PDB file of N, CA, C, O and CB in Angstrom:
ATOM      1  N   MET A   1     119.435  -3.279  52.692  1.00  0.00           N
ATOM      2  CA  MET A   1     119.289  -4.075  52.405  1.00  0.00           C
ATOM      3  C   MET A   1     120.202  -4.611  50.811  1.00  0.00           C
ATOM      4  O   MET A   1     120.454  -5.796  50.594  1.00  0.00           O
ATOM      5  CB  MET A   1     118.063  -3.948  52.635  1.00  0.00           C
ATOM      6  N   LYS A   2     120.538  -3.613  49.964  1.00  0.00           N
ATOM      7  CA  LYS A   2     121.287  -3.860  49.100  1.00  0.00           C
ATOM      8  C   LYS A   2     122.582  -3.986  49.713  1.00  0.00           C
ATOM      9  O   LYS A   2     123.243  -4.927  49.275  1.00  0.00           O
ATOM     10  CB  LYS A   2     121.163  -3.013  48.147  1.00  0.00           C
ATOM     11  N   LYS A   3     123.152  -3.248  50.661  1.00  0.00           N
ATOM     12  CA  LYS A   3     124.334  -3.103  51.408  1.00  0.00           C
ATOM     13  C   LYS A   3     124.789  -3.800  51.800  1.00  0.00           C
ATOM     14  O   LYS A   3     126.007  -3.956  51.898  1.00  0.00           O
ATOM     15  CB  LYS A   3     124.421  -2.574  52.140  1.00  0.00           C
ATOM     16  N   ASP A   4     123.560  -4.750  52.316  1.00  0.00           N
ATOM     17  CA  ASP A   4     123.984  -5.990  53.708  1.00  0.00           C
ATOM     18  C   ASP A   4     124.074  -7.498  52.291  1.00  0.00           C
ATOM     19  O   ASP A   4     124.567  -8.573  52.633  1.00  0.00           O
ATOM     20  CB  ASP A   4     121.929  -6.302  55.573  1.00  0.00           C
ATOM     21  N   LYS A   5     123.567  -7.312  50.905  1.00  0.00           N
ATOM     22  CA  LYS A   5     123.579  -8.159  50.104  1.00  0.00           C
ATOM     23  C   LYS A   5     122.243  -9.520  50.313  1.00  0.00           C
ATOM     24  O   LYS A   5     121.964 -10.638  49.880  1.00  0.00           O
ATOM     25  CB  LYS A   5     125.045  -8.525  50.204  1.00  0.00           C
ATOM     26  N   HIS A   6     121.840  -8.687  51.089  1.00  0.00           N
ATOM     27  CA  HIS A   6     120.582  -9.441  50.975  1.00  0.00           C
ATOM     28  C   HIS A   6     119.112  -9.007  49.988  1.00  0.00           C
ATOM     29  O   HIS A   6     118.002  -9.509  50.165  1.00  0.00           O
ATOM     30  CB  HIS A   6     120.199  -9.478  52.407  1.00  0.00           C
ATOM     31  N   VAL A   7     119.488  -7.854  48.833  1.00  0.00           N
ATOM     32  CA  VAL A   7     118.834  -8.263  47.718  1.00  0.00           C
ATOM     33  C   VAL A   7     119.946  -7.475  46.290  1.00  0.00           C
ATOM     34  O   VAL A   7     120.419  -6.339  46.333  1.00  0.00           O
ATOM     35  CB  VAL A   7     117.008  -7.655  47.893  1.00  0.00           C
ATOM     36  N   ASP A   8     120.127  -8.527  45.098  1.00  0.00           N
ATOM     37  CA  ASP A   8     120.674  -7.900  44.529  1.00  0.00           C
ATOM     38  C   ASP A   8     120.792  -6.697  44.052  1.00  0.00           C
ATOM     39  O   ASP A   8     119.801  -5.973  43.959  1.00  0.00           O
ATOM     40  CB  ASP A   8     120.696  -8.308  44.123  1.00  0.00           C
ATOM     41  N   ALA A   9     121.766  -6.375  43.752  1.00  0.00           N
ATOM     42  CA  ALA A   9     121.992  -5.080  43.616  1.00  0.00           C
ATOM     43  C   ALA A   9     121.636  -4.230  42.497  1.00  0.00           C
ATOM     44  O   ALA A   9     121.170  -3.096  42.380  1.00  0.00           O
ATOM     45  CB  ALA A   9     123.090  -4.980  43.763  1.00  0.00           C
ATOM     46  N   GLU A  10     122.182  -5.572  41.354  1.00  0.00           N
ATOM     47  CA  GLU A  10     121.337  -4.996  39.837  1.00  0.00           C
ATOM     48  C   GLU A  10     119.834  -4.833  39.717  1.00  0.00           C
ATOM     49  O   GLU A  10     119.393  -3.982  38.945  1.00  0.00           O
ATOM     50  CB  GLU A  10     121.566  -6.026  38.615  1.00  0.00           C
ATOM     51  N   LEU A  11     118.933  -5.678  40.509  1.00  0.00           N
ATOM     52  CA  LEU A  11     118.007  -6.209  40.557  1.00  0.00           C
ATOM     53  C   LEU A  11     116.943  -4.911  40.882  1.00  0.00           C
ATOM     54  O   LEU A  11     115.932  -4.445  40.357  1.00  0.00           O
ATOM     55  CB  LEU A  11     118.193  -7.358  41.438  1.00  0.00           C
ATOM     56  N   PHE A  12     117.915  -4.573  42.235  1.00  0.00           N
ATOM     57  CA  PHE A  12     117.206  -3.555  43.103  1.00  0.00           C
ATOM     58  C   PHE A  12     117.307  -2.189  42.107  1.00  0.00           C
ATOM     59  O   PHE A  12     116.404  -1.468  41.683  1.00  0.00           O
ATOM     60  CB  PHE A  12     118.028  -3.355  44.759  1.00  0.00           C
ATOM     61  N   GLU A  13     118.885  -2.120  41.890  1.00  0.00           N
ATOM     62  CA  GLU A  13     118.801  -0.792  40.664  1.00  0.00           C
ATOM     63  C   GLU A  13     117.644  -0.830  39.633  1.00  0.00           C
ATOM     64  O   GLU A  13     116.877   0.133  39.648  1.00  0.00           O
ATOM     65  CB  GLU A  13     120.204  -0.793  39.629  1.00  0.00           C
ATOM     66  N   LEU A  14     117.461  -1.661  38.886  1.00  0.00           N
ATOM     67  CA  LEU A  14     116.546  -2.002  38.013  1.00  0.00           C
ATOM     68  C   LEU A  14     114.982  -1.787  38.545  1.00  0.00           C
ATOM     69  O   LEU A  14     114.223  -1.243  37.742  1.00  0.00           O
ATOM     70  CB  LEU A  14     116.869  -3.392  37.656  1.00  0.00           C
ATOM     71  N   PHE A  15     114.438  -2.181  39.863  1.00  0.00           N
ATOM     72  CA  PHE A  15     113.784  -2.181  40.138  1.00  0.00           C
ATOM     73  C   PHE A  15     113.472  -0.542  40.402  1.00  0.00           C
ATOM     74  O   PHE A  15     112.436  -0.122  39.887  1.00  0.00           O
ATOM     75  CB  PHE A  15     113.843  -3.117  40.777  1.00  0.00           C
ATOM     76  N   LEU A  16     113.927  -0.015  40.824  1.00  0.00           N
ATOM     77  CA  LEU A  16     114.266   1.619  41.002  1.00  0.00           C
ATOM     78  C   LEU A  16     113.941   2.504  39.204  1.00  0.00           C
ATOM     79  O   LEU A  16     113.171   3.397  38.848  1.00  0.00           O
ATOM     80  CB  LEU A  16     116.437   1.747  41.590  1.00  0.00           C
ATOM     81  N   THR A  17     114.865   1.760  38.566  1.00  0.00           N
ATOM     82  CA  THR A  17     114.955   2.672  37.829  1.00  0.00           C
ATOM     83  C   THR A  17     114.415   2.521  36.847  1.00  0.00           C
ATOM     84  O   THR A  17     114.540   3.368  35.963  1.00  0.00           O
ATOM     85  CB  THR A  17     115.883   2.988  37.662  1.00  0.00           C
ATOM     86  N   SER A  18     113.701   1.496  36.679  1.00  0.00           N
ATOM     87  CA  SER A  18     112.269   1.579  35.184  1.00  0.00           C
ATOM     88  C   SER A  18     111.184   1.550  36.189  1.00  0.00           C
ATOM     89  O   SER A  18     110.330   0.704  35.924  1.00  0.00           O
ATOM     90  CB  SER A  18     112.020  -0.141  33.715  1.00  0.00           C
ATOM     91  N   GLY A  19     110.977   2.215  37.241  1.00  0.00           N
ATOM     92  CA  GLY A  19     109.821   2.354  37.821  1.00  0.00           C
ATOM     93  C   GLY A  19     108.802   1.892  38.410  1.00  0.00           C
ATOM     94  O   GLY A  19     107.788   2.430  38.855  1.00  0.00           O
ATOM     95  N   ALA A  20     109.304   0.431  38.360  1.00  0.00           N
ATOM     96  CA  ALA A  20     108.097  -0.373  38.606  1.00  0.00           C
ATOM     97  C   ALA A  20     107.944  -0.254  40.524  1.00  0.00           C
ATOM     98  O   ALA A  20     106.972  -0.900  40.915  1.00  0.00           O
ATOM     99  CB  ALA A  20     108.409  -2.222  37.863  1.00  0.00           C
ATOM    100  N   TYR A  21     108.518   0.253  41.353  1.00  0.00           N
ATOM    101  CA  TYR A  21     108.017   0.759  42.298  1.00  0.00           C
ATOM    102  C   TYR A  21     106.773   1.348  42.647  1.00  0.00           C
ATOM    103  O   TYR A  21     105.843   1.112  43.418  1.00  0.00           O
ATOM    104  CB  TYR A  21     108.627   1.311  42.452  1.00  0.00           C
ATOM    105  N   ARG A  22     107.082   2.181  41.823  1.00  0.00           N
ATOM    106  CA  ARG A  22     105.885   3.545  41.383  1.00  0.00           C
ATOM    107  C   ARG A  22     104.489   3.174  41.005  1.00  0.00           C
ATOM    108  O   ARG A  22     103.449   3.445  41.605  1.00  0.00           O
ATOM    109  CB  ARG A  22     106.355   4.426  39.969  1.00  0.00           C
ATOM    110  N   ASP A  23     104.731   2.219  39.434  1.00  0.00           N
ATOM    111  CA  ASP A  23     103.941   1.662  38.975  1.00  0.00           C
ATOM    112  C   ASP A  23     102.829   0.673  40.422  1.00  0.00           C
ATOM    113  O   ASP A  23     101.703   1.023  40.775  1.00  0.00           O
ATOM    114  CB  ASP A  23     104.828   0.916  37.838  1.00  0.00           C
ATOM    115  N   TYR A  24     103.787  -0.810  41.094  1.00  0.00           N
ATOM    116  CA  TYR A  24     103.128  -1.089  41.956  1.00  0.00           C
ATOM    117  C   TYR A  24     102.326  -0.183  43.136  1.00  0.00           C
ATOM    118  O   TYR A  24     101.234  -0.374  43.672  1.00  0.00           O
ATOM    119  CB  TYR A  24     103.834  -1.788  42.286  1.00  0.00           C
ATOM    120  N   ALA A  25     103.160   0.702  43.283  1.00  0.00           N
ATOM    121  CA  ALA A  25     102.941   1.888  44.644  1.00  0.00           C
ATOM    122  C   ALA A  25     101.274   2.422  43.880  1.00  0.00           C
ATOM    123  O   ALA A  25     100.173   2.196  44.382  1.00  0.00           O
ATOM    124  CB  ALA A  25     104.669   3.692  44.745  1.00  0.00           C
ATOM    125  N   GLU A  26     101.523   3.106  42.667  1.00  0.00           N
ATOM    126  CA  GLU A  26      99.989   3.537  42.165  1.00  0.00           C
ATOM    127  C   GLU A  26      98.807   2.207  42.084  1.00  0.00           C
ATOM    128  O   GLU A  26      97.639   2.360  42.442  1.00  0.00           O
ATOM    129  CB  GLU A  26     100.167   4.229  40.439  1.00  0.00           C
ATOM    130  N   GLN A  27      99.131   1.443  41.768  1.00  0.00           N
ATOM    131  CA  GLN A  27      98.378   0.228  41.756  1.00  0.00           C
ATOM    132  C   GLN A  27      97.819  -0.178  42.897  1.00  0.00           C
ATOM    133  O   GLN A  27      96.658  -0.496  42.640  1.00  0.00           O
ATOM    134  CB  GLN A  27      99.063  -0.747  41.350  1.00  0.00           C
ATOM    135  N   PHE A  28      98.104  -0.358  44.244  1.00  0.00           N
ATOM    136  CA  PHE A  28      97.850  -1.182  45.449  1.00  0.00           C
ATOM    137  C   PHE A  28      97.996  -0.672  46.528  1.00  0.00           C
ATOM    138  O   PHE A  28      97.909  -1.244  47.615  1.00  0.00           O
ATOM    139  CB  PHE A  28      98.503  -2.190  45.555  1.00  0.00           C
ATOM    140  N   LEU A  29      98.395   1.223  46.192  1.00  0.00           N
ATOM    141  CA  LEU A  29      98.431   1.996  47.157  1.00  0.00           C
ATOM    142  C   LEU A  29      97.321   3.053  47.579  1.00  0.00           C
ATOM    143  O   LEU A  29      96.471   2.846  46.713  1.00  0.00           O
ATOM    144  CB  LEU A  29      99.456   2.496  46.955  1.00  0.00           C
ATOM    145  N   ARG A  30      96.969   3.764  48.152  1.00  0.00           N
ATOM    146  CA  ARG A  30      96.138   5.074  48.311  1.00  0.00           C
ATOM    147  C   ARG A  30      96.974   5.952  48.406  1.00  0.00           C
ATOM    148  O   ARG A  30      97.827   5.869  49.289  1.00  0.00           O
ATOM    149  CB  ARG A  30      95.223   5.220  49.412  1.00  0.00           C
ATOM    150  N   PRO A  31      96.945   7.171  47.402  1.00  0.00           N
ATOM    151  CA  PRO A  31      97.217   8.599  47.154  1.00  0.00           C
ATOM    152  C   PRO A  31      98.129   8.558  48.598  1.00  0.00           C
ATOM    153  O   PRO A  31      99.351   8.412  48.574  1.00  0.00           O
ATOM    154  CB  PRO A  31      95.683   9.793  46.999  1.00  0.00           C
ATOM    155  N   ASP A  32      97.597   8.661  49.451  1.00  0.00           N
ATOM    156  CA  ASP A  32      98.421   9.349  50.794  1.00  0.00           C
ATOM    157  C   ASP A  32      99.592   8.699  51.338  1.00  0.00           C
ATOM    158  O   ASP A  32     100.488   9.276  51.955  1.00  0.00           O
ATOM    159  CB  ASP A  32      97.528   9.436  52.045  1.00  0.00           C
ATOM    160  N   GLN A  33      99.509   6.933  50.959  1.00  0.00           N
ATOM    161  CA  GLN A  33     100.637   6.582  51.671  1.00  0.00           C
ATOM    162  C   GLN A  33     101.547   6.283  50.209  1.00  0.00           C
ATOM    163  O   GLN A  33     101.823   5.097  50.032  1.00  0.00           O
ATOM    164  CB  GLN A  33     100.362   5.206  52.877  1.00  0.00           C
ATOM    165  N   ILE A  34     101.998   7.195  49.227  1.00  0.00           N
ATOM    166  CA  ILE A  34     103.228   7.156  48.535  1.00  0.00           C
ATOM    167  C   ILE A  34     104.156   8.184  48.959  1.00  0.00           C
ATOM    168  O   ILE A  34     103.747   9.341  48.860  1.00  0.00           O
ATOM    169  CB  ILE A  34     103.021   7.256  47.154  1.00  0.00           C
ATOM    170  N   ASP A  35     105.029   8.043  49.297  1.00  0.00           N
ATOM    171  CA  ASP A  35     106.223   8.986  49.157  1.00  0.00           C
ATOM    172  C   ASP A  35     106.772   9.122  47.852  1.00  0.00           C
ATOM    173  O   ASP A  35     106.819   8.203  47.035  1.00  0.00           O
ATOM    174  CB  ASP A  35     107.310   8.585  49.989  1.00  0.00           C
ATOM    175  N   ASP A  36     107.240  10.427  47.642  1.00  0.00           N
ATOM    176  CA  ASP A  36     107.922  10.565  46.587  1.00  0.00           C
ATOM    177  C   ASP A  36     109.044  10.269  46.887  1.00  0.00           C
ATOM    178  O   ASP A  36     109.141  10.443  48.102  1.00  0.00           O
ATOM    179  CB  ASP A  36     107.861  11.612  46.032  1.00  0.00           C
ATOM    180  N   VAL A  37     110.490   9.717  46.246  1.00  0.00           N
ATOM    181  CA  VAL A  37     111.652   8.911  46.359  1.00  0.00           C
ATOM    182  C   VAL A  37     112.450   9.246  45.301  1.00  0.00           C
ATOM    183  O   VAL A  37     112.386   8.860  44.134  1.00  0.00           O
ATOM    184  CB  VAL A  37     111.406   7.502  46.394  1.00  0.00           C
ATOM    185  N   ASP A  38     113.510  10.308  46.040  1.00  0.00           N
ATOM    186  CA  ASP A  38     114.823  10.263  44.962  1.00  0.00           C
ATOM    187  C   ASP A  38     115.696   9.319  44.958  1.00  0.00           C
ATOM    188  O   ASP A  38     116.572   9.108  45.796  1.00  0.00           O
ATOM    189  CB  ASP A  38     115.689  11.292  45.051  1.00  0.00           C
ATOM    190  N   ILE A  39     115.338   8.455  43.526  1.00  0.00           N
ATOM    191  CA  ILE A  39     116.317   7.229  43.315  1.00  0.00           C
ATOM    192  C   ILE A  39     117.942   7.635  43.579  1.00  0.00           C
ATOM    193  O   ILE A  39     118.712   6.892  44.187  1.00  0.00           O
ATOM    194  CB  ILE A  39     116.133   6.663  41.660  1.00  0.00           C
ATOM    195  N   SER A  40     118.338   9.008  42.984  1.00  0.00           N
ATOM    196  CA  SER A  40     119.644   8.764  43.221  1.00  0.00           C
ATOM    197  C   SER A  40     120.709   8.671  44.798  1.00  0.00           C
ATOM    198  O   SER A  40     121.930   8.724  44.949  1.00  0.00           O
ATOM    199  CB  SER A  40     120.021   9.729  42.422  1.00  0.00           C
ATOM    200  N   LYS A  41     119.548   8.510  45.789  1.00  0.00           N
ATOM    201  CA  LYS A  41     120.285   8.134  46.291  1.00  0.00           C
ATOM    202  C   LYS A  41     121.067   6.793  46.738  1.00  0.00           C
ATOM    203  O   LYS A  41     122.081   6.519  47.379  1.00  0.00           O
ATOM    204  CB  LYS A  41     119.988   8.609  46.738  1.00  0.00           C
ATOM    205  N   TYR A  42     120.103   6.147  46.093  1.00  0.00           N
ATOM    206  CA  TYR A  42     119.936   4.154  46.179  1.00  0.00           C
ATOM    207  C   TYR A  42     120.848   3.523  44.730  1.00  0.00           C
ATOM    208  O   TYR A  42     121.184   2.358  44.519  1.00  0.00           O
ATOM    209  CB  TYR A  42     117.634   3.458  45.891  1.00  0.00           C
ATOM    210  N   VAL A  43     121.063   4.634  43.954  1.00  0.00           N
ATOM    211  CA  VAL A  43     121.164   4.017  42.447  1.00  0.00           C
ATOM    212  C   VAL A  43     122.920   4.551  42.375  1.00  0.00           C
ATOM    213  O   VAL A  43     123.073   5.620  42.966  1.00  0.00           O
ATOM    214  CB  VAL A  43     119.777   4.914  40.968  1.00  0.00           C
ATOM    215  N   GLU A  44     123.882   4.126  41.915  1.00  0.00           N
ATOM    216  CA  GLU A  44     124.948   4.328  41.244  1.00  0.00           C
ATOM    217  C   GLU A  44     125.000   4.665  39.937  1.00  0.00           C
ATOM    218  O   GLU A  44     124.635   3.981  38.980  1.00  0.00           O
ATOM    219  CB  GLU A  44     125.548   3.469  41.366  1.00  0.00           C
ATOM    220  N   THR A  45     125.605   6.061  39.939  1.00  0.00           N
ATOM    221  CA  THR A  45     125.791   6.577  38.928  1.00  0.00           C
ATOM    222  C   THR A  45     126.876   5.864  37.948  1.00  0.00           C
ATOM    223  O   THR A  45     127.630   5.015  38.424  1.00  0.00           O
ATOM    224  CB  THR A  45     126.024   7.789  39.287  1.00  0.00           C
ATOM    225  N   LYS A  46     126.927   6.122  36.949  1.00  0.00           N
ATOM    226  CA  LYS A  46     128.494   5.369  36.084  1.00  0.00           C
ATOM    227  C   LYS A  46     129.650   5.669  36.611  1.00  0.00           C
ATOM    228  O   LYS A  46     130.378   4.866  37.195  1.00  0.00           O
ATOM    229  CB  LYS A  46     128.840   5.843  34.525  1.00  0.00           C
ATOM    230  N   GLN A  47     129.883   6.883  36.425  1.00  0.00           N
ATOM    231  CA  GLN A  47     131.242   7.882  37.398  1.00  0.00           C
ATOM    232  C   GLN A  47     131.678   6.591  38.652  1.00  0.00           C
ATOM    233  O   GLN A  47     132.569   5.748  38.761  1.00  0.00           O
ATOM    234  CB  GLN A  47     130.316   9.893  38.549  1.00  0.00           C
ATOM    235  N   ALA A  48     130.467   7.033  39.468  1.00  0.00           N
ATOM    236  CA  ALA A  48     130.865   6.391  40.890  1.00  0.00           C
ATOM    237  C   ALA A  48     131.463   4.834  40.700  1.00  0.00           C
ATOM    238  O   ALA A  48     132.373   4.205  41.241  1.00  0.00           O
ATOM    239  CB  ALA A  48     129.405   6.329  41.938  1.00  0.00           C
ATOM    240  N   ALA A  49     130.409   4.516  39.572  1.00  0.00           N
ATOM    241  CA  ALA A  49     130.977   2.682  39.578  1.00  0.00           C
ATOM    242  C   ALA A  49     132.417   2.388  38.686  1.00  0.00           C
ATOM    243  O   ALA A  49     132.889   1.304  38.345  1.00  0.00           O
ATOM    244  CB  ALA A  49     129.568   1.500  38.623  1.00  0.00           C
ATOM    245  N   GLU A  50     132.789   3.402  38.509  1.00  0.00           N
ATOM    246  CA  GLU A  50     134.008   3.120  37.553  1.00  0.00           C
ATOM    247  C   GLU A  50     135.561   3.621  38.606  1.00  0.00           C
ATOM    248  O   GLU A  50     136.691   3.514  38.129  1.00  0.00           O
ATOM    249  CB  GLU A  50     133.755   4.304  35.829  1.00  0.00           C
TER     250      GLU A  50
END
């Protein structure tokens, strides 16, 4: 969705780097519904952005 510009890229990265996705999951999902997420696959590093 980020690549297709359905979601603002900066907002998406903030959602991941702030841990908001994890906080939401812990509050509203059962533990067996929560997956481990490697956000490095989705967040650009500063070197890659330059």
